[in-house]
C-alpha positions as CSV (number, residue, x, y, z in Angstrom):
1,M,-65.5,17.5,5.0
2,F,-64.5,20.1,2.7
3,D,-63.0,19.6,-0.8
4,V,-63.1,21.7,-3.8
5,A,-63.8,21.2,-7.4
6,Q,-63.7,22.8,-10.7
7,M,-64.9,22.2,-14.3
8,E,-63.9,22.9,-17.5
9,R,-65.4,26.6,-17.8
10,G,-63.2,27.7,-14.8
11,N,-65.7,27.9,-12.2
12,R,-64.9,26.5,-8.6
13,V,-66.8,25.9,-5.3
14,R,-65.7,25.0,-2.3
15,I,-68.2,21.8,-1.6
16,D,-69.8,20.6,1.8
17,R,-69.9,17.2,2.3
18,S,-71.7,17.3,5.8
19,R,-74.8,19.0,3.8
20,D,-75.6,15.7,2.9
21,E,-77.7,15.4,6.0
22,N,-79.9,18.1,4.6
23,L,-81.1,15.4,2.1
24,T,-84.1,12.8,3.6
25,V,-83.7,9.1,2.7
26,F,-86.4,9.6,-0.2
27,G,-84.5,12.6,-1.3
28,K,-81.1,10.5,-1.5
29,A,-82.6,7.5,-2.9
30,T,-84.4,9.8,-5.2
31,L,-81.1,11.2,-6.6
32,T,-79.3,8.1,-7.0
33,D,-82.0,6.5,-9.2
34,R,-82.3,9.2,-11.5
35,Y,-79.9,12.0,-11.3
36,L,-76.5,11.1,-10.6
37,M,-73.6,10.2,-12.7
38,P,-71.4,7.0,-12.3
39,E,-69.3,7.6,-8.9
40,E,-70.8,11.0,-8.5
41,S,-72.0,11.9,-4.7
42,Y,-75.2,14.3,-4.1
43,Q,-72.8,17.0,-3.0
44,D,-71.0,16.6,-6.6
45,L,-74.0,16.6,-8.3
46,F,-74.8,20.0,-6.9
47,A,-71.2,21.5,-7.5
48,R,-71.4,20.3,-11.3
49,V,-74.6,22.0,-12.2
50,C,-74.0,25.0,-10.1
51,M,-70.7,25.3,-11.8
52,W,-71.7,25.0,-15.1
53,Y,-74.5,27.5,-15.3
54,A,-72.7,30.2,-13.0
55,D,-71.4,33.7,-14.2
56,N,-68.0,33.1,-12.3
57,S,-67.0,31.0,-9.1
58,S,-68.5,33.5,-6.4
59,H,-71.9,32.8,-8.3
60,A,-71.5,29.1,-8.4
61,Q,-70.3,29.3,-5.0
62,R,-73.3,31.0,-3.7
63,L,-75.6,28.8,-6.0
64,Y,-74.0,25.7,-4.3
65,D,-74.8,27.1,-1.0
66,Y,-78.1,27.7,-2.0
67,M,-78.6,24.3,-3.3
68,S,-77.2,22.4,-0.7
69,N,-78.7,24.2,1.9
70,L,-82.3,23.4,-0.1
71,W,-83.0,27.0,-0.6
72,F,-83.8,26.4,-4.1
73,M,-83.8,23.5,-6.7
74,P,-83.7,23.5,-10.4
75,A,-86.0,21.1,-12.5
76,T,-85.2,17.2,-13.3
77,P,-83.4,18.0,-17.1
78,I,-81.4,20.9,-15.2
79,L,-79.9,18.6,-12.4
80,S,-79.6,15.3,-14.4
81,N,-78.1,16.9,-17.7
82,G,-76.5,20.3,-16.7
83,G,-72.7,20.1,-17.0
84,T,-73.2,16.5,-19.4
85,N,-73.3,15.2,-22.7
86,R,-76.3,13.1,-21.9
87,G,-79.1,15.7,-22.7
88,L,-80.4,19.1,-23.0
89,P,-81.4,21.2,-19.7
90,I,-85.1,22.3,-20.5
91,S,-87.9,20.8,-18.6
92,C,-90.9,21.1,-21.2
93,F,-92.5,22.5,-24.2
94,L,-95.7,24.1,-25.1
95,N,-96.9,24.1,-29.0
96,E,-100.0,24.0,-31.1
97,C,-101.3,21.9,-34.0
98,G,-102.4,23.8,-37.3
99,D,-105.3,23.1,-39.2
100,S,-104.2,20.9,-41.8
101,L,-102.9,17.4,-42.4
102,D,-99.3,18.5,-43.0
103,D,-99.7,20.4,-39.7
104,I,-100.7,17.8,-38.0
105,V,-98.0,15.5,-39.3
106,S,-95.6,18.4,-38.6
107,L,-96.6,18.2,-34.8
108,W,-96.2,14.5,-34.2
109,N,-92.8,14.9,-35.5
110,E,-91.7,18.0,-33.4
111,N,-93.4,15.9,-30.2
112,V,-91.4,12.8,-31.1
113,W,-88.1,15.1,-30.9
114,L,-89.0,17.2,-28.2
115,A,-90.3,13.9,-25.8
116,S,-86.6,11.7,-27.2
117,L,-84.9,14.8,-26.1
118,G,-86.1,15.3,-22.6
119,G,-88.9,17.2,-22.7
120,G,-92.5,16.8,-21.2
121,I,-94.9,18.4,-24.1
122,G,-98.4,20.5,-23.7
123,S,-100.1,20.5,-27.7
124,Y,-103.0,22.9,-28.1
125,W,-105.6,21.4,-30.7
126,G,-108.0,24.0,-30.7
127,N,-107.6,25.4,-34.2
128,V,-108.2,21.6,-35.8
129,R,-111.6,21.4,-37.3
130,S,-114.4,19.0,-35.8
131,I,-115.6,15.6,-37.0
132,G,-117.9,15.9,-40.0
133,E,-116.6,19.8,-40.9
134,K,-116.0,19.8,-44.7
135,V,-112.3,19.6,-45.8
136,G,-111.4,20.2,-49.4
137,R,-114.1,19.9,-52.2
138,N,-116.1,16.9,-51.4
139,G,-114.9,16.0,-48.1
140,K,-115.5,15.8,-44.6
141,T,-112.8,15.9,-41.5
142,S,-112.6,13.0,-39.3
143,G,-111.9,15.0,-36.3
144,I,-109.3,15.8,-33.9
145,I,-109.9,12.3,-32.0
146,P,-108.2,9.7,-34.1
147,F,-105.0,12.2,-34.4
148,I,-104.9,12.7,-30.8
149,K,-104.8,8.8,-30.9
150,V,-101.9,8.7,-33.1
151,Q,-99.9,11.3,-30.6
152,D,-101.0,9.1,-27.9
153,S,-99.3,6.2,-29.1
154,L,-96.1,8.2,-30.1
155,T,-96.1,9.4,-26.6
156,L,-96.3,6.1,-24.9
157,A,-93.3,4.8,-27.5
158,I,-91.1,7.5,-26.9
159,S,-88.4,6.7,-24.4
160,Q,-86.4,10.2,-22.5
161,G,-83.3,8.5,-21.9
162,S,-83.2,6.3,-18.7
163,L,-84.8,9.2,-17.0
164,R,-88.4,8.3,-18.0
165,R,-90.7,8.2,-20.7
166,G,-92.3,10.3,-22.8
167,S,-95.3,12.6,-21.5
168,A,-97.6,15.1,-22.7
169,A,-101.1,16.7,-22.1
170,I,-103.3,18.0,-24.8
171,Y,-105.7,21.3,-24.2
172,L,-109.2,22.1,-26.0
173,P,-111.2,25.3,-25.5
174,I,-114.5,24.8,-24.0
175,W,-116.5,25.9,-27.1
176,H,-114.9,23.3,-29.4
177,P,-117.1,20.4,-31.0
178,E,-115.6,17.8,-30.0
179,I,-115.6,19.0,-25.8
180,E,-117.6,16.4,-24.8
181,E,-116.0,13.5,-26.2
182,F,-112.3,14.9,-25.4
183,I,-113.6,15.1,-21.7
184,E,-114.2,11.4,-21.7
185,I,-111.1,11.0,-23.5
186,R,-109.1,9.3,-20.8
187,R,-111.9,7.0,-19.3
188,F,-111.6,3.2,-19.5
189,T,-114.8,2.5,-19.5
190,G,-118.1,3.8,-22.0
191,G,-117.2,4.6,-25.9
192,D,-115.0,2.9,-28.6
193,P,-111.3,2.2,-27.0
194,N,-110.0,3.5,-30.3
195,R,-110.9,6.7,-29.4
196,K,-109.2,6.7,-26.1
197,A,-106.1,8.6,-25.3
198,Q,-105.0,7.4,-21.7
199,N,-101.9,7.8,-21.9
200,L,-102.2,11.6,-22.4
201,H,-103.4,14.2,-19.9
202,N,-106.0,16.4,-20.8
203,G,-107.0,20.0,-20.2
204,V,-109.7,22.4,-21.1
205,L,-109.8,26.0,-21.6
206,V,-112.6,27.5,-20.0
207,T,-113.7,31.1,-20.7
208,N,-115.5,34.0,-19.0
209,G,-118.6,33.8,-21.3
210,F,-118.8,29.6,-20.6
211,M,-118.9,30.6,-16.9
212,K,-121.6,33.4,-17.2
213,A,-123.7,30.7,-18.9
214,V,-123.0,28.4,-16.4
215,E,-124.4,30.9,-13.8
216,N,-127.3,31.7,-15.8
217,D,-128.5,28.3,-16.9
218,E,-128.0,29.0,-20.9
219,E,-127.1,27.3,-23.8
220,W,-123.7,27.3,-25.2
221,A,-122.8,27.2,-28.4
222,L,-120.1,25.2,-29.9
223,K,-118.3,26.8,-32.8
224,S,-116.1,25.6,-35.8
225,P,-112.2,26.7,-35.6
226,K,-112.3,27.3,-39.3
227,D,-114.6,30.1,-39.3
228,G,-116.6,30.3,-36.3
229,H,-120.1,29.1,-37.4
230,I,-122.4,27.6,-34.9
231,V,-121.9,23.5,-35.1
232,D,-124.0,22.9,-32.2
233,R,-125.8,24.2,-28.8
234,V,-125.6,22.7,-25.1
235,K,-126.2,23.4,-22.0
236,A,-124.1,24.8,-20.4
237,R,-124.4,23.7,-17.1
238,D,-124.7,20.0,-18.7
239,L,-121.0,20.7,-19.8
240,W,-120.0,22.0,-16.8
241,I,-121.3,18.9,-14.7
242,R,-119.8,16.6,-16.9
243,L,-116.3,18.3,-16.7
244,L,-116.4,18.4,-12.6
245,T,-117.9,14.7,-12.7
246,A,-114.8,13.4,-15.1
247,R,-112.8,15.5,-12.9
248,I,-113.4,14.0,-9.7
249,E,-113.6,10.1,-11.3
250,T,-110.4,10.4,-13.2
251,G,-108.9,13.5,-11.8
252,E,-108.4,15.1,-14.8
253,P,-109.2,17.4,-17.0
254,Y,-107.1,20.1,-16.1
255,I,-109.2,23.0,-16.1
256,I,-107.5,26.6,-17.1
257,Y,-109.8,29.9,-17.1
258,I,-108.0,31.2,-20.3
259,D,-109.0,34.8,-20.2
260,H,-107.8,35.0,-16.4
261,V,-104.5,34.0,-18.2
262,N,-104.6,36.2,-21.0
263,D,-105.6,39.3,-18.7
264,A,-102.1,39.2,-16.6
265,I,-99.9,38.8,-20.1
266,P,-96.5,40.3,-20.2
267,A,-97.2,44.1,-21.5
268,H,-95.0,43.4,-24.4
269,H,-96.6,40.6,-25.7
270,R,-100.2,42.5,-25.3
271,M,-98.7,45.0,-27.5
272,A,-97.5,42.9,-30.0
273,G,-100.9,41.1,-30.5
274,L,-99.7,37.5,-28.7
275,S,-102.3,35.7,-26.6
276,V,-102.1,32.5,-24.8
277,K,-104.1,29.6,-25.6
278,M,-102.9,26.8,-23.5
279,S,-100.2,25.5,-20.5
280,N,-97.7,23.1,-20.4
281,L,-97.6,19.4,-19.4
282,C,-98.0,20.5,-15.5
283,C,-100.1,23.2,-16.1
284,E,-97.8,25.8,-14.2
285,I,-96.7,28.1,-16.8
286,T,-98.3,29.8,-19.9
287,L,-97.0,31.2,-22.7
288,P,-97.7,32.1,-26.4
289,T,-97.6,29.2,-29.1
290,G,-98.5,29.1,-32.9
291,R,-98.1,31.8,-35.9
292,D,-96.9,35.3,-34.0
293,H,-96.6,38.8,-35.3
294,L,-93.6,38.5,-37.0
295,G,-95.2,35.2,-39.4
296,N,-93.2,32.0,-37.8
297,D,-94.2,29.7,-35.7
298,R,-93.2,29.2,-31.7
299,T,-93.1,26.0,-29.6
300,A,-92.8,27.9,-26.2
301,V,-89.9,26.8,-24.0
302,C,-90.2,26.9,-19.9
303,C,-86.8,27.0,-17.8
304,L,-88.0,26.3,-14.4
305,S,-86.4,26.2,-10.8
306,S,-88.6,26.1,-7.8
307,L,-87.3,28.4,-4.3
308,N,-88.3,26.4,-1.4
309,L,-90.6,28.1,1.0
310,E,-89.8,26.0,3.9
311,T,-86.6,28.1,4.2
312,W,-87.8,31.3,3.9
313,D,-86.9,32.3,7.4
314,E,-83.2,31.6,5.7
315,W,-83.6,33.4,2.7
316,H,-86.3,35.9,2.6
317,Q,-83.5,38.6,3.7
318,D,-80.5,37.9,1.4
319,E,-80.8,40.7,-1.5
320,R,-78.9,38.4,-3.9
321,F,-80.6,35.2,-3.9
322,V,-83.5,35.6,-6.3
323,E,-81.2,37.6,-8.6
324,D,-78.6,34.9,-8.6
325,V,-81.4,32.2,-9.3
326,L,-82.5,34.0,-12.5
327,R,-79.2,34.3,-13.5
328,F,-78.6,30.7,-13.2
329,L,-81.9,30.3,-15.1
330,D,-81.0,32.9,-17.9
331,N,-77.7,30.6,-18.2
332,V,-79.6,27.6,-18.6
333,L,-81.8,28.9,-21.3
334,Q,-78.9,30.2,-23.5
335,D,-77.0,27.2,-23.2
336,Y,-80.3,25.3,-24.4
337,I,-80.7,27.6,-27.2
338,D,-77.1,27.4,-28.4
339,R,-77.3,23.5,-28.3
340,A,-81.0,23.1,-29.6
341,P,-80.4,20.6,-32.6
342,P,-82.5,22.0,-36.1
343,E,-85.5,19.6,-35.1
344,M,-86.3,21.6,-32.3
345,A,-85.9,24.8,-34.5
346,R,-89.3,26.5,-33.2
347,A,-88.4,26.3,-29.8
348,K,-85.3,27.7,-30.0
349,Y,-86.8,30.2,-32.1
350,S,-89.5,30.9,-29.0
351,A,-86.7,30.6,-26.8
352,S,-84.5,33.4,-28.4
353,R,-87.2,35.9,-28.9
354,E,-88.9,35.8,-25.2
355,R,-86.4,34.4,-22.7
356,S,-88.8,32.9,-20.7
357,V,-88.0,31.4,-17.3
358,G,-90.3,29.9,-14.5
359,L,-89.3,30.7,-10.9
360,G,-91.7,28.8,-8.6
361,V,-92.2,27.8,-5.1
362,M,-92.3,24.6,-3.1
363,G,-92.4,23.8,0.4
364,F,-95.0,26.4,1.6
365,H,-97.0,23.3,2.9
366,S,-94.0,22.7,5.3
367,F,-93.3,26.1,6.1
368,L,-97.0,26.3,7.6
369,Q,-96.7,23.3,9.7
370,S,-93.6,24.5,11.3
371,K,-95.2,27.4,12.1
372,G,-98.6,25.7,13.6
373,I,-100.6,27.7,10.7
374,G,-103.8,25.9,9.2
375,F,-103.9,25.4,5.0
376,E,-107.0,27.2,4.8
377,S,-106.2,29.7,7.2
378,P,-106.8,33.6,6.7
379,M,-102.9,33.5,8.2
380,A,-102.2,31.1,5.3
381,K,-103.4,33.5,2.7
382,V,-101.1,36.5,4.4
383,W,-98.0,34.4,4.5
384,N,-98.8,33.5,0.8
385,L,-99.3,37.1,-0.5
386,K,-96.1,38.2,1.3
387,M,-94.4,35.8,0.1
388,F,-95.2,36.3,-3.7
389,K,-95.3,39.9,-3.9
390,H,-91.7,39.3,-2.2
391,I,-91.0,36.9,-5.2
392,A,-92.4,38.8,-7.5
393,A,-90.7,42.5,-6.9
394,K,-87.1,40.5,-6.4
395,A,-87.9,38.9,-10.2
396,D,-88.7,41.7,-12.0
397,E,-85.8,43.8,-10.3
398,A,-83.7,41.2,-11.5
399,S,-85.2,41.1,-15.2
400,M,-84.5,44.8,-15.4
401,M,-80.9,44.5,-14.0
402,L,-80.2,41.7,-16.5
403,A,-81.9,43.6,-19.3
404,K,-79.5,46.4,-18.8
405,E,-76.2,44.0,-18.2
406,R,-77.0,41.5,-21.1
407,G,-79.9,43.1,-23.1
408,P,-83.5,42.5,-23.2
409,C,-85.4,39.7,-24.9
410,P,-86.3,40.9,-28.4
411,D,-89.7,40.6,-27.8
412,A,-89.9,43.4,-25.1
413,E,-86.9,45.0,-27.0
414,D,-89.4,45.6,-30.4
415,M,-91.8,47.3,-27.9
416,G,-89.4,49.7,-26.0
417,V,-89.5,47.5,-23.0
418,M,-86.6,46.9,-20.8
419,Q,-87.2,43.2,-19.5
420,R,-84.6,40.3,-20.0
421,F,-87.7,37.9,-19.3
422,S,-90.8,38.1,-21.1
423,C,-92.3,35.2,-18.4
424,K,-90.7,35.2,-14.8
425,M,-92.2,33.1,-12.6
426,A,-94.3,29.8,-12.3
427,I,-96.7,27.6,-10.2
């Protein structure tokens, strides 16, 4: 039942093939359909990824034991591409569009490359002037919708190898003059079909000021991204109801409470004047994008893995577990930085500067079911707080330890902060 595997990097692991029993029938079918290399078994897959991204054989063995016992699982590109030459190991990217034709075409070009090389994309369009605003000497803009429609077609056209087709989300702030049409952009009925983008996901960035206007039943100003002048005013409650109705009927747009997000950004990013404008395709991580304090454009990169809360009782007292997974993610991120092609220069720059990773969770509902705890009960909230407090503390410890060992990320180092990762956790 036991085999020893070794990769060209010299790391070795002892494989336990009986751990196939930990996988469900659906899990095995998914791994077979999307992740396995030719003639590769489930345990070979886990060993391949762990050996490739381990510091040494001891670390590789621990990672293999964690993964094969379902304590954690990395994101799709890490599992499918780690230790192979068929793609990059990064899951998703976040970028933003500037307010010029060159900027728009540049975004399209970057998104084509990101999607074709295995990435899901989140794009912020809030910088682009709305329909009818002045451009040049005598011209007027056609607004954001026609350009988003082009991104919709490009996303549909690009294939990500044989694993999945391209996928992207677009984000717009609640104060943008085209927010009303944007909310309805995925509807199959109503409006001009040429101004629909049904292959994209969409998200709305809601501010504290807007929610106060809803609460007080006030008017809400829609402002030009160019100079901030008021283009129109609408009833805040009417806009809010329109947003909620679209969510009820179509499941989208996503809602991001962007002021709350920026209240929680890393201290060294706040000191540098960086801010978050959006989230990613799956709405699980928030990172700075666009022009930074050094005058360079950032396309944020999120490098993800999930801890399995269903197996919490098995791993929460293991002192090395969270650290080992973050070491693993740091190595994944470095592999991406080392191999990213020139077309991903902005993403490589962002990854190098902030070294953000996303340690998330899965299986919380299964944990509660195993304990007979109601999902919305007070006890579920107690467990939620306890678990995330533990993970956050261990992640902070690991980030500081790795900063001492490998050096802090440049964003943190510039501000005198000892952190290896700018962002450590994700949803």
